[in-house]
N, C-alpha and C positions, 0 to 999 in steps of 0.2 A: 525592522523586521529583516529576519536571517533572509536571505535571497531567498530558502529552498519554501517557507513560508511565504512569502510574496507570489510566488507561486501555487503551491499548496491550497490554499485558502479561497482566491476565487476558482481554483476550480472540483474541489471541494462543492462548494455555492452552486458551482454551475451544475452541481453533478444532481445535489436534492436537487436545485431546481426544474431538470430535464425530469427530474424523477417524478417531480408532482404534477408537468403537467401533462405529459403521456407526452407520443407523438406528432401531436398536431402540431403541422406545419405553422399557422401563424406565430400560436403560440412559440412557437422555437425560437423563430425569429424575433419575436418581440423583447423572449427574454435572453437571447444571443443580445441584442441592440443594450438592455436597458442593465448587463454585467461591462458591456463590454464604456458606456458610459458611466455606469459609475464606479468602475477601478480600473478604465485607461490600460484595459488590453486588449490584444487582440483573442477572441473569440471563434472556432470551426468545428463546427459536429460535422460528421460524418458517419452519419449509423448510429451504430453505440456508440463510438468514441466522440470524444470531445479532445480538440486543443488550446490552452491559452499558452500565448504569446506575449513574452514581453522584453523587455532591452533585458535582463537578467538571463531566460533563455527563456523555457518552454515547459511546461508539463502535461500530457495525456492523462485521462482519464478515460475506461470504459466496463459498460457493465458485463464487458465479456466474461465468461469464465475459466479464461486461464490466461495462461501467465506472460508478461508479450514475452516477444521473439527474443529477445537482448540480452531474456533473463539472467542473471548467470550461475551457470552449471551446475557449478562449485556452492552455491547454497540450496541448505536439504530441502523439500516440502514434503510432509507427509504422506503415505502413500492414502491411505481413508480421510484423505480431507480435500472434503470440497470445494473450489475456488467461487466468493463470492462476489470478489469486485478486484480487480489488480486495475494499479496509475505508475507510471514511469514519470518523471521528472530528468529536465536536460539543463544543464546550466553551467557553466564555463569552469567550476572543479569536478564536473562529470556526471554521469547517470544516475538519479536516487527512486527504488522503488519501493512501490506498497503494497502489500497486500491483501486480504482478511478472508483467513480458511473456516471452515469450518467442520467438526469431525462427532463421528456417535461414539466415536473413542471414549474411554478416559481422563480428564484434564491431567492430572496426574501420570498416564498410564505415558501420554504425546508428548510431553512434558519435558519427561525421561527419555526418551528416543532423540525427541531434539537434540539435549546436552551430548547425548552419545556422537549423534550423526552428525553434528558441527566438529565435534573432535577426528571420527575416522575420515574427514573428508577438507583435514588440516587446517581446522577455527582453531584462534586460540581461545577460550572461554574467561572471560574479562567477569565476566560477574554476575552471579546469578541471585533470583529472591525469592524464596516460597512462601507464599503463609498456607498455611496447612495441606490438604493434600486436592485444592480448588483452583488454586492462582499460582502461577510461576512468570516470570521474567528471567533473561537470560542478555548477553551483550557479548558477539565474539568476533573477533579481530583476522584479517587476515591481508597479508600485502598492506595495502592503503584501503582495505574497502571496512566498513562497521557495519552488524548485521544485528539488530534487538528485535525480538521474541518477545508479545504479551501471551498469557493463556489462560485463560479460567474461566468457569461454567455460564452461559449463558439459557439462551429461553429453549427448555425441551430439555435440562442437562446433556446439551452437545459442547465438547468441547470451542474455545471461541478464539479465534485466533490472530494475531496483528503481526508480521511478518515485513522488518520497514532492512533496505539495505541500501546503505548509501555512504559515501568519499569521510573517510576520515577526517575530520577538520582539524 
């Protein structure tokens, strides 16, 4: 399994488990122990942040609505978007990030904005995909970094976005 997936899968499972069990301390400790036993990874929950550590690296998942402090400044974030989730993943290849965003703006307009914003910040658009006016995806490269964006209409006609930033393989 790809190293990033080894970290992301337990992190996402744990994040979902904590969301389901709420903030009850006993439930949190039981969930941590169960995930550690099932996956063999070290789990540390601190407030709204969960860190998963393995021999391959570590992943941090947060329900915080801010970008990680070390998120690359040259990756565009749509001004009228709300950050729903953010995750960082540290491996020997470098840092990776996953950000979930939502905007009340039209998904097609947001997609077009991202295409231009990546180019304005010196990224090379490597591929784009558009399906009608409601769904899109793109990948962009800069130096040794790859960024991918998926966008489409979610609930209540809001533009839902998933933005990943990772080292090129």
